[in-house]
C-alpha positions in Angstrom: 0.0 0.0 0.0 1.2 3.5 -0.8 -0.2 6.9 0.3 -1.2 8.6 -3.0 -2.8 11.7 -4.4 -3.5 13.4 -7.7 -2.0 16.9 -8.1 -1.1 19.5 -10.7 2.5 19.0 -11.8 4.6 22.1 -11.3 7.9 22.4 -13.1 11.0 23.2 -10.9 10.9 26.8 -12.4 7.3 27.2 -11.3 8.1 25.9 -7.8 10.9 28.5 -7.6 8.4 31.2 -8.6 6.4 30.3 -5.5 9.2 30.8 -3.1 8.8 34.6 -2.7 5.1 34.0 -1.8 6.3 31.4 0.7 8.7 33.9 2.3 5.9 36.5 2.5 3.7 33.9 4.2 6.4 33.0 6.7 7.0 36.7 7.5 3.3 36.9 8.5 3.5 33.8 10.7 7.1 33.3 11.9 6.4 30.2 13.9 5.2 28.3 10.8 7.4 25.6 9.1 8.0 26.0 5.4 7.1 23.3 3.0 10.1 22.1 1.1 10.1 23.8 -2.3 10.1 20.5 -4.2 7.0 19.5 -2.4 5.0 22.6 -3.4 1.9 21.3 -5.3 -1.9 21.8 -5.7 -3.8 18.7 -4.8 -6.6 17.6 -7.1 -7.8 14.5 -5.1 -6.3 12.9 -2.0 -6.6 9.1 -2.1 -4.8 7.9 1.0 -3.7 4.3 1.1 -3.9 2.6 -2.3 -3.0 -1.0 -3.3 -1.3 -2.0 -6.6 -4.5 -3.1 -8.3 -6.3 0.1 -7.4 -3.3 2.2 -8.5 -3.2 0.6 -11.9 -7.0 1.1 -12.4 -6.7 4.8 -11.4 -3.7 5.3 -13.8 -5.6 3.6 -16.7 -8.7 5.8 -16.0 -6.6 9.0 -15.6 -4.9 8.3 -19.0 -8.3 8.7 -20.6 -8.7 12.3 -19.4 -8.3 14.7 -22.3 -8.6 18.2 -21.1 -7.1 21.6 -21.8 -4.0 22.9 -19.9 -4.8 25.1 -16.9 -4.0 28.8 -16.6 -3.9 29.4 -12.9 -3.7 32.9 -11.3 -2.8 32.8 -7.7 -3.5 36.1 -5.9 -4.0 35.7 -2.2 -2.5 34.2 1.0 -4.9 32.6 3.5 -4.9 30.2 6.4 -6.8 27.0 7.4 -7.0 27.1 11.2 -7.2 23.3 11.0 -4.8 21.7 9.9 -2.9 25.0 10.6 -1.6 25.8 7.2 -0.8 29.0 5.3 -1.5 28.7 1.6 -1.5 30.5 -1.7 -4.8 30.3 -3.7 -6.7 31.7 -6.6 -9.7 34.1 -6.1 -11.2 32.6 -9.2 -11.0 28.9 -9.9 -10.4 28.4 -13.6 -13.0 26.2 -15.4 -10.2 24.0 -16.8 -9.1 23.2 -13.2 -12.6 22.5 -12.0 -13.2 20.1 -14.9 -10.0 18.3 -14.2 -10.7 18.0 -10.5 -14.3 16.8 -11.1 -13.2 14.2 -13.7 -10.6 12.9 -11.3 -13.1 12.8 -8.4 -15.5 10.8 -10.5 -12.9 8.2 -11.4 -11.5 8.1 -7.8 -15.0 7.6 -6.3 -15.7 4.9 -8.9 -12.7 3.0 -7.4 -14.2 3.4 -3.9 -12.2 6.5 -2.7 -14.1 9.3 -1.0 -13.2 12.9 -0.9 -12.4 14.0 2.6 -13.4 17.6 2.0 -16.9 19.0 1.6 -16.0 21.1 -1.4 -12.9 21.6 -3.6 -10.8 24.6 -2.5 -7.6 24.6 -4.6 -4.6 25.9 -2.8 -0.8 25.5 -2.5 0.3 24.8 1.0 3.3 27.1 1.7 3.8 26.4 5.5 2.5 24.1 8.2 2.1 24.5 11.9 0.8 28.1 11.3 -1.2 29.6 14.1 -3.4 32.2 12.5 -6.9 33.4 12.3 -9.1 31.4 10.0 -10.5 34.6 8.6 -7.0 35.7 7.5 -6.8 36.6 3.8 -4.2 38.9 2.2 -4.0 39.9 -1.4 -0.6 39.4 -3.1 0.9 40.3 -6.5 -0.9 37.8 -8.9 1.2 34.9 -10.2 -0.1 33.2 -13.3 1.1 29.7 -14.0 0.5 27.6 -17.2 0.1 24.0 -16.1 0.2 21.3 -18.8 0.5 18.2 -16.6 -1.0 16.5 -13.6 0.5 13.5 -11.8 -0.2 10.7 -9.4 2.1 11.3 -6.4 3.3 9.1 -3.6 3.7 10.7 -0.2 6.7 9.0 1.4 9.2 9.4 4.2 12.7 9.2 2.7 15.8 9.8 4.8 13.7 11.3 7.5 12.1 13.8 5.1 8.6 13.9 3.7 8.7 13.8 -0.1 6.1 13.9 -2.8 7.2 11.7 -5.6 5.5 11.8 -9.0 4.8 8.2 -10.1 2.8 8.8 -13.3 2.5 12.0 -15.4 -0.5 12.9 -17.5 -0.5 15.6 -20.2 -3.1 18.3 -20.5 -3.7 19.4 -24.1 
């Protein structure tokens, strides 16, 4: 069994573009712990523990998704009081992102996985262990990313460090 999730696939250059926003978030909440830059991602569907058979069926189904690339404009910092994270998010969720997330949710639910959240709220976790007001929201200079891939990731502890490892890549057209 592996702990898996579907996520947008950011390039290394895109992850680097997120670092000034992460620094800004950390300056607002100095006690928070930064997410490693190579773990910065935007979750589409969290699966949890997945066996090999389920994983292959999910991959086969995800390969059938033929959707447009996503243009994502991130423009504000905010906080989830639980699980205590600071994040960067879009004010407007692009239709292409919603379509991708909804198609993935359908195929994941068909395999018996349930969504642990009431509604989809796309965000990039910048820092954990952030103690802040749940109403906190701060506008930032907009950052627009062109995303042409999503991936199935494994969440694993390697050498005492949490790492998100892309197992399968899927191209958005």
